[in-house]
N, C-alpha and C positions, 0 to 999 in steps of 0.2 A: 826863459819861456820857450816852449817848443813851437816850431813853425807849423803853420797849417799845411797839410798835405795838398800839393797841387801837381797834377799830372797833365800831360798834353798828348794828343794824337796829332801828328804833323805830316799829313800825306802831301804828295805833289799831284797836281791835277793833270796828269799825263795820260789818262785813260781810265777805264773802269777799275774800281777798288777790288783787288784780289782778296780772297778769303783769308789769306795770311795777314793782310792789313786789317781786316775786320777783327781777327783774333787779337792783334796788337791793341786795337782800340778797346776791345772787350776787357782785356787784362788790366789796362790802365783804368778803365771805368770801375771794374770790380774793386781794385785797390783803393781808388779814391772814395768810393762809397763805404767800403769796409772801415776806412780810417776817418770818415767824416770830412773828406776833403773835396776839392773842386776838380772838374774835368774840363779841359780846354780843347778846342779844335782850332788849329792854326794851319792855314793853307800855305805851303812852301812852294811858291811859284817863281823862284828866282831864275829858273832855267826856262826862259820864254820860248826858246826854240822847240821845246818838247810839250808846250802847253796844248791841251786838247779842249776845244770848246765843249761845254756841257759837263766836263769831268768834275768840276767843283761842285755843281748842284747835285750831280750823281752821288758824290761822297756824302753830302749832307742828307740826301734822301735815303741812302743806304743805312746810315747810322740810325736815322729815325725809325726805319722799318725794323731794325734789329732791337729797338728799345734801349739804345745807348744814348742817354740824355747828356746834352752838352750844357755846361754852366756858363762858359764864356766862349764866344766865337763870332763869326761873321754875322750870323743871324741874331744872336743873343746880345751882342755887344759886350762890354765889360770895361774894367778900369785900365786895361792894358791895350786897348784898341789902338791902331787897327790890327786885325788878326789875319791879314793877308800880307805876306812878306813883300810883295811888289809895292805895296802902299807904305811900307816902312823903310824904303830904300834910303832916304836921306839920313837916317840915324846910324847906319852901319859905318859910314865913312870915318866918323870920328874915332871909332875903335880901331880901325885899320891904321889911321894916322898915329894913334897912341902907341900901337905896337911898333911902328917904325921909329917914333921918337925914343922909345925905351930900348931899342936895339933888338927887338924880337921879330921884326919883319923887315922886308926890303923891297925896293922897286926892281922889277925884272923887265928889260926891254927886248928880250930875245924875240926874233921873228919866228913864224912857224917853220921856215926853212932852216933856221939855225937850230931849232929844237929837234927837227928831223935828223939833221946832221949829227947832233950830239947822240941821239939814240942809235944811229947807224954805227958810230964809232964804238959805242959801248957794246953793241951786239957783235961787231967784228972782233972785239977783244974778249968775246965769250962771257961778258957780264950777264948773269942769269936774269936780272931784273933791272933793266936800264931805267934810271930815274934821275930827276933833278934833286940833288941832295947836298949834304954838307961837304961832299968831295967834289962832285961835278959842278957845283955852283961857281967854283973858283975859275973855271974855264969859260964861263958864260958872261953875257952882257947884263950886268945888274949893278945896283948901287953899292954893292960890297966890293966889286972889282974895278969899277970905273972911278976916275977922279971926281971929286965933289963938284968941280966946276962943270964938267961934262954932264953929270946927272942933272944939275940945275938947268943947263941949257936944253937938255932933252925934255925936261918937264915943261919948260917955258915954251918950247916949240910944239907942245901937245903930241909928242911922240907916243904912240901906243905903248902901254905897259900894263903889267899885272902886279899885284902885291902878293908876295909869297911869305909864308912863315919861315923863320930862320930856326930850323930844328937843330938842337945841339948834336955834336958828333958822337960823344961818348957819355951816355946817360941812361939809366934805367927808369922807365916810366911805369908806375904802379897804380893800380886802383882795385878796389874791392867790388866785384860784381855780385849782386844779390843772388844770382843763380849759379854762377860759375866759381865763386870764391875769388881769391887774389889772382889778378892777371898782371904779368910782368913782361914788358916789351922793351927791347934795347932800341935806343933812338936811331942807331945806324940803319935800322930796317924801315924807318919812317922818312918819306920824302918831303921836300919843302912844298907843301900843298899851296895852291893858289887860294888866297883869301878874298881878293877883289879882282874881278875880271876887267878886261879892257873897256867894256861898255859901262863900267861904274857899278855893275850889279855885284853883290857879294855872292860867294859860293855858299853851298850848304854849310860848310865847316864853320865859317865865320857867323853867318846869319843865325844858325840854330843855337850857337853858344850865346850870342848876344840876346836873342829873343828869350831863351830859357832863363837867362839871368834876370832880364828886365821883367819877365812875367812871373818871376819867383817860383820857378818849377823846382820841386823837391825830389822827384823821381822821374828818371828817363827810362821808360820801358819800350824797347824797340827790337826789331828783328836781328837775328844773328849776323846778317850781312853787314851790319854797322859795327861789329866788334873790332875789326881791324882799324877803324877810324877813331875808336874810343881813346887810345893813348894820345893821339893828336889833339883831341878835344880837352883832355886833361891838361895838356901843355897850355892850351889857350886860356883855360880857366886860371891857371897859375900866372901866366904872363899878363893877364888883364887885371890881376889882383883880386880875383873872385874865388880862390880856392877854398876859402872857409865856408862858402855857401854853395859850393858845387853840388849838383844833385847826385843822388845815388843812381848807379846804372844797373840795369837788368837786361840782358840780351837773351831773347827768346829762342827756343830751338827751331830749326827748320821744319817746314811741312814737306814731307816726301810724297812722291808718287805712290799709288797703291802697291806697286811691286817693290817699293823701297829703294829704287835705283838712282834717285836724284830728286831735285827740288820740283814740287808740283807746279805745273805751268798751264796756261790756257790750252796749249796744244794737247796736253794729256787729257784734259776734260773733253775737248772736241773728239779725240780719238776713241776714248772709252765711254763717251755718252753721258757725261755729267757736268753741271756748271761749276765754274771756279769763281764766279762773281755773285754777290748777293742779289742784285737786280739785273734785269736785262739792260744791255747797253747798246745804243745805236751810234755807231761811229763811221769813220771813213778809212778805207785802206790807204796807207801812206804811199804805196807804189802805184796803184791803179786809179785811186781817186773814187773808187766805187763804194757805195754804202755797205756797211757791215753790221751784223747783229750778233752780239755775244749773249748767250743764254744766261738767265739768272735763276737763283733758287726760288725767289718769290713767284715768278711766272711759271716755274716748273711744278708748282703746287706745294712747296714746302712752307710750313708754318714758321714764323720768325722765332718763336720760343723753342721749337725743335732744333732749328739751325743753330741758335746760340748755345743751347745745351750741348750739342755735338761739338761745336768749336771749343767750348770751355775745356773739354776733355782731351783736346789735341795738344798735349804738353803739360797738362795739370791733372791731378787727381786729388780727391778729398781725403784719401786715406781710409775710406770706408767702402762698403759694398753698394752704397746708394748710387744710382745712375741718373735718375730723373730729378732735376733741380729747376725750380722756378728762378727767375732773376733775383728776387729777394733771398732765396736760399743759396744761390751762388755767391751773392755778396757776403752772406753770413759765413759761408764755408771757406771762401777764398783766402789764400795766403801765398805770397810770392815764394816762400820757402818750399812750397810743394810743387813748384814749376820745375819740370825736368830739364836738364841740359842736353839730353839725348833727343835726336830728331823724332818727330811724330809722323807716323805713316797714315796717310789719308785712307779712309775706308768708306766707300760709297754705300755699302750694305748697312753700315752702322747709322749713317745719317737717315737712310730710309726707315730703319727700325725706330729711331727717335720720332720721326714724323708719324709713324703708325701709332706710337704710344700717345703722343699729344692729340692726334686726331680723334682717337677712340675715347679719350678722356673728356672730350668736350661735351657739354650738355646736348641732349638729343635735339632740343629746339634750335640750337646753333647749327648743328649738322643739317637739320631740315632746311634751314635757310640756304646753305650751300647747294643742297639738292634742288630746291625750288628755283634758284637763280640759274642753275645749269639747265633745268627742264624748260625754263622760260626761253632760253637761247635756242632750244630745239623746237620751239613752237608749242610746247605743252604747258598750258597756263591755267587749267581748271582743276588743279590738284589741291584739295583742302589741306590746311596747315597740319591738322591732326593726323591725316593720312601720311603726309610727308615725314612727320616725326616718327611714326610707326615704322615706315620704310627705312629711314636713316638708322634707327636703333637696331633694325634687323640686319642691315648690310654693312654696318661700320666695321665689323670684325674682319671683313674681307677687303677693306680699303686701306691704301697707303697714302693717297692724296685726296683732297676734296673732290676732284673730278671723278675719282673712282666710284663715289657714291652714286652718281648719275649712271655710270656704266653698269654697275651692279643692279641698279633699280630698273633697268630697261624691261625686265621680265614682267613688271607690273603694268606696263603701258603698251606692250606689244605681245600679241599672241604668238606662240611658236610657229616659225615658218618651216622648221624641220625638227626631227627628233633623233636623239643620239642612237646611232645605228647599232652600236655594240649592246646597249641595254635592250633595245627592241628585239634583236636577234636572240638574246639569252632569256629575257624575262617576259616578253609579250606572247600570250597564247589565248586561246578561247576562254579558258577558265578565268584568267586575269581580266580579260575584256568584259566578261559577264559580271564580275564583281564590281568593276569600275562603272559599268552601266547602272547597276543597282544603286551604287553610291551616288552617282550623278542624279538619279531619279529622286532620291530622298533628300539630297543636300539643300535644295532651295527652300524646303519647308523646315529646316532645322531650327530648333528653338534656341540652342546655344551655339553661337557662331565664334566663340573664343577658340584659340588653338586647342585647348583641352577638350572643349565640346565637340569640335570637328573630329578630333582623334577618337573620342568615345564612339561617335556615330560610325566612323570608318571601321573600328574594331568590331562593332556589333554586326555590321554588314558582312564583313569578310568572314568572321567566325560563323555567322549564320549560314554561310555557303560552304562550310567545312574547310576553309582555307586558313592559313596563318598570315598574320600581318606582314611578316618578312617576305612573303611571296609576291605581294602587290606593291610594296612601298616604292621600289625603284621605278617600276612601270608607271605608277601614279605620278612620281616626280617628273618623269620625262613627258607624260601627257600634259601636265600643267605648265611646265617651264621649257620643255624641249631639251634640257640638259641633264646630265647624269649626277651632277652634284650642285650644291648651292646652300643658301641659308636654310634655316629650319622650315620644313615643308608645311607643317601645320600652321605656322605663323604666316607663311606666304598665302595660303588659302584663306585664312582669316582676314588678311588685309585686302586680298582680291575681292572678297565677298562670295557668298555661296552661289549666287546666280552666275557670276563671271567664271567661277571655278567649274561649275557644272557645264557651262557652254564650252569651255576648253576641253573638258573630258569628252563630250559628245563629238567635238571636232577631231580629237585624237583617235577616238574609237572608229570613227568613219574612215579616217585616212589610213590607219594602221591595220584595220580589219579588212579593208577593201583597197589594197594598194593598186595603183594603176598598172595595167598589164604591160 
């Protein structure tokens, strides 16, 4: 009988969640939903020195905003609770002890000074990568080199120690990565990693293997930076007797800077003016102790569905020309086989494009609510809902973010304080002013105030004076809005109303025909 697909996202609460982490969570979620499985959230907080207050809640809030649903976790509970590693501390020791009993791990009593001296010796001998391994362990203070009586005495005296994995000297470690194919690593390049620290806390290497096994994880989808650790994890599964249920590994490609020169970082976002975190994060500078604020996609005006659609394509493609995918469509189309092993370059213009598409596709009533909320903050509160909906429908093609709707809508609530000088110098003359005067005179009594009706009236007035529509349109736009370009002019005048439009025309005629000396 096939196992139920179970995946996990296992971040450390050491700060805000990078978008690379969100992508990892997303791919795990898509695979789980595609295959009818479960998505777990496990907080890996074994490194208490790097713990950042608020980071854990931030992670959960970010996933919720993104629409990534968790089946088992801190908030949801589940059959394998607790889902916070620091609360699972007592269970790890038995597996470290098992590895020692079976000869796959050992106690290491080396002091920090002795470790530094070892690295200095190796560096002086021009060893390219000094490490504690199958060769150097023979010269160190550990349970493999010390007499058994001395080891017992050191343990009885509570002498500080760590537990290290005993990596074989000459062995090929193989595993089949779902993205990269077969990976083969010689054990001579793997060091004897610490499994249990001197404070009794497990390291990532032991804790994540034990937790993945106990939580029955079937697929481990994580960033490329963990690829060098995978052979070590394969050894742990083997030594603990769990090789037959070892999860399948998939290591995702790196996210690169926009110029493709290296891994995307917060510094790149700060320098180039875009967020690298899903939500705004309030933290503290480690050196100065001063409060810090890191920008987020939510607070910058991005819609979660646009953000997720963009992230999905950073390393994966559906094999078709389709670019806009809802979450259900992503789930249906996703397959781990279509994830690339090549790094994905971050493109800020592309995420803006996605936001435009999703914003413009929203119902006008929903856009109107964005607009009304923004206007309320500006002290404009007497706008009818139907008028707000008309305005939103008209200006949405010029908006990238919800806040842009209110910016584009200002012309409906503020008469022009100035007029585009270039248009005025080229298009404004006595004939045009005369035509606009006649139009302003007739407009308030117009029977048809739709955009089509207003255009018909304008055409009649202009042609009745022997002019062509093209001679007055730009001047008319500037008189009504102050700007040389913008949304459909007839629609603008229809929404403004005939009296307000006429008043603006008289104001412009007065100012432009009688400029101050």
